[in-house]
C-alpha positions in Angstrom: -21.8 11.9 12.1 -19.9 9.0 12.9 -16.4 8.8 11.3 -15.3 6.0 8.8 -12.2 3.9 10.0 -9.5 2.7 7.7 -6.4 0.7 8.8 -3.0 1.2 6.7 0.0 -1.2 7.1 3.4 0.5 6.5 1.8 3.5 7.5 4.3 5.8 9.3 6.5 6.6 6.0 6.6 6.9 2.6 3.6 6.5 0.8 2.0 4.9 3.5 2.3 7.9 5.8 1.0 10.2 3.0 -2.0 8.0 2.5 -2.4 8.3 6.4 -2.3 12.2 6.5 -4.6 12.1 3.2 -6.8 10.3 4.8 -6.9 11.8 7.9 -7.7 15.4 6.1 -10.5 13.5 4.5 -11.9 13.0 7.9 -11.5 9.5 8.6 -10.1 8.0 11.5 -7.2 6.1 10.8 -5.2 2.9 12.5 -1.5 2.8 11.1 0.4 -0.7 11.6 4.4 -0.6 11.1 7.7 -2.0 11.7 9.6 0.9 12.3 8.6 2.4 16.2 10.5 5.7 15.8 8.6 6.2 12.6 5.1 5.3 14.5 6.1 7.8 17.3 6.3 10.6 15.3 2.6 10.0 13.3 0.0 12.7 14.3 -1.7 11.9 17.8 -5.0 11.3 15.7 -3.6 8.2 14.3 -3.7 4.9 16.4 -0.1 3.8 15.8 0.6 0.2 16.2 4.1 -1.2 16.1 4.6 -4.4 14.5 5.9 -6.8 11.4 2.2 -7.5 9.1 3.8 -10.9 8.2 4.0 -11.9 11.7 1.4 -14.6 12.7 -0.5 -12.5 15.4 -0.5 -9.2 13.1 -4.2 -9.6 12.3 -5.2 -10.2 16.2 -3.0 -7.3 17.1 -5.2 -5.0 14.5 -8.1 -6.3 15.4 -7.5 -5.7 19.2 -6.5 -2.3 18.5 -9.7 -1.7 16.7 -11.6 -3.4 19.4 -12.4 -0.5 21.8 -12.9 2.0 19.5 -14.9 0.6 16.3 -16.7 -2.8 15.7 -16.6 -2.1 11.5 -13.9 -1.2 9.1 -14.6 0.6 5.9 -11.1 0.4 4.5 -7.7 -1.1 4.3 -4.4 0.0 2.6 -2.3 -2.7 2.4 0.9 -0.6 1.7 3.9 -2.2 3.7 6.3 -3.6 1.7 10.2 -4.7 1.2 12.4 -5.2 -1.6 15.2 -7.9 -2.3 18.0 -7.4 -4.8 20.5 -10.4 -6.0 21.2 -12.4 -9.2 19.3 -15.5 -9.6 22.9 -17.4 -9.4 23.3 -15.9 -5.9 20.0 -15.6 -4.9 18.8 -16.4 -1.2 15.7 -18.4 -0.6 14.9 -17.5 2.8 14.8 -13.8 1.8 13.2 -14.5 -1.5 10.2 -16.2 1.0 10.6 -13.0 3.4 9.5 -10.5 0.5 6.5 -12.8 -0.2 5.7 -12.8 3.1 5.2 -9.1 3.9 4.3 -8.0 0.1 1.9 -11.0 -0.9 0.6 -13.3 1.8 0.1 -10.6 4.7 -2.2 -8.6 2.5 -4.2 -11.5 2.1 -4.3 -13.0 5.8 -4.5 -9.5 7.3 -7.8 -9.0 4.8 -9.2 -12.3 6.0 -8.6 -11.7 9.9 -10.5 -8.3 9.7 -13.4 -9.7 7.3 -16.0 -9.9 10.0 -15.3 -6.0 10.4 -15.5 -5.1 7.1 -18.6 -7.0 6.4 -19.8 -5.1 9.6 -19.5 -1.9 7.4 -21.9 -2.7 4.9 -19.7 -1.2 2.4 -16.1 -1.0 2.5 -13.0 -1.5 0.3 -9.6 -3.2 0.2 -7.0 -1.5 -1.6 -3.4 -3.0 -2.3 -0.3 -0.9 -2.9 1.2 -3.1 -6.0 3.7 -1.6 -8.6 4.6 -1.0 -12.1 7.2 -3.3 -11.3 4.3 -6.1 -11.8 4.3 -5.1 -15.2 8.2 -4.9 -16.1 11.6 -5.3 -14.3 14.8 -4.4 -13.6 17.6 -6.8 -13.4 17.7 -8.8 -10.1 14.2 -7.8 -8.8 12.6 -11.4 -8.7 11.1 -11.4 -5.7 9.8 -8.0 -5.8 8.4 -8.2 -9.1 6.8 -11.8 -8.3 4.9 -10.3 -4.9 4.2 -7.5 -6.8 2.5 -9.6 -9.9 0.9 -11.5 -7.6 -0.8 -8.7 -5.4 -2.2 -7.8 -8.7 -3.6 -11.4 -9.5 -4.9 -11.4 -5.8 -6.7 -8.1 -6.1 -9.2 -9.0 -8.6 -9.2 -12.7 -7.1 -10.5 -11.2 -4.0 -12.9 -8.5 -5.8 -14.5 -11.5 -7.4 -14.9 -13.6 -4.0 -15.7 -10.3 -1.4 -17.9 -8.6 -4.0 -21.0 -10.4 -2.8 -20.4 -9.0 0.6 -20.2 -5.5 -0.1 -16.4 -5.4 -0.3 -14.3 -4.1 -3.4 -10.9 -4.7 -3.8 -8.9 -2.7 -6.1 -4.8 -1.8 -6.5 -2.8 0.9 -7.2 0.4 0.6 -8.8 2.7 3.4 -8.2 5.9 3.6 -10.6 9.3 6.4 -9.4 7.6 7.8 -6.3 10.3 9.8 -4.9 9.5 9.1 -0.9 12.9 10.9 0.8 10.7 13.8 2.1 8.1 11.5 3.7 10.6 9.6 6.1 11.0 9.4 9.6 12.7 12.7 11.1 16.4 11.4 11.3 16.3 10.1 7.8 13.9 13.1 5.9 15.7 14.8 3.0 14.6 16.5 0.1 14.7 14.2 -2.9 18.1 14.4 -5.5 16.5 14.2 -8.7 17.9 15.5 -12.3 16.5 17.2 -15.1 16.7 13.6 -16.9 14.9 12.0 -14.1 11.7 14.0 -14.8 11.9 13.7 -18.6 11.6 9.7 -18.4 8.3 10.4 -17.5 5.4 11.7 -20.3 3.8 13.8 -17.2 6.9 15.9 -17.1 8.0 14.8 -13.6 9.2 12.1 -10.7 6.0 10.9 -8.8 5.2 12.2 -5.2 3.6 9.9 -2.5 0.7 12.2 -2.4 -0.1 11.2 -5.8 -0.7 7.7 -4.7 -2.3 9.1 -1.7 -5.0 10.7 -3.9 -5.5 7.6 -6.2 -6.3 5.7 -2.3 -8.7 8.4 -1.8 -10.6 8.1 -5.2 -10.7 4.2 -4.6 -11.9 4.3 -1.2 -15.1 6.9 -2.0 -18.0 4.8 -1.7 -19.4 7.0 -4.5 -17.1 5.0 -6.7 -18.4 1.6 -5.6 -18.5 0.4 -9.4 -15.0 0.1 -9.5 -13.5 -3.3 -8.3 -10.8 -5.8 -9.5 -9.0 -2.8 -10.9 -5.1 -2.0 -10.7 -4.6 1.8 -11.2 -1.2 2.6 -12.8 0.3 6.1 -10.8 3.5 6.2 -12.5 3.4 9.4 -15.0 3.0 7.5 -18.1 6.3 5.9 -17.7 5.0 2.2 -18.4 3.6 3.7 -21.7 7.0 5.1 -22.8 8.9 2.9 -25.1 12.7 3.7 -24.7 15.2 2.4 -27.1 19.0 2.7 -26.5 20.7 5.3 -29.0 
């Protein structure tokens, strides 16, 4: 039986790596693109690793070339690659702001457009954006990240409407606080240092793990769930719903 193919950006560390491993365990064939060559080299031999910047002009062409010798169709894209930038508005670096938008928002759109023929050829396919609860709430000095993730949630429903007639569903997963320390490359891997108060902030009773997000991706990728499109699935242990007041 032919295995379905998935492409995951930012797939060598953190949430992306958990998604890659969950897809492998579920029987998918996986291509992972990441800018960290050291981390890509540590991926399972089963994974087709591509070192590259998702915001580069040739990123789509490189992904298509890597897939061309292996498959003529693509059933799933998970746009996970993302970067942050913290600066008060009074000291903002516009180039840094635009770089965050390029990686977090423009690249998912550009890569989906570039890979659209492969998605259409699959007959039924899914695009999943890894957004963030920062699309819904913020801390100070995080305008670039919040804007990029808010735009990604809006892009999700826009693409769902545009691509639905082609048999392509588009959804987002918005993680909250996810402790990724144990999913980094070996040179940076460590156990998360979390306090009881960190867990207590969450109605679910704990800080999130990359595996929590990976399970949400598997759910949305399942073709049996083809009635779900344009949705934003919040995976944050209920934190965005908890009202917190200063004592």
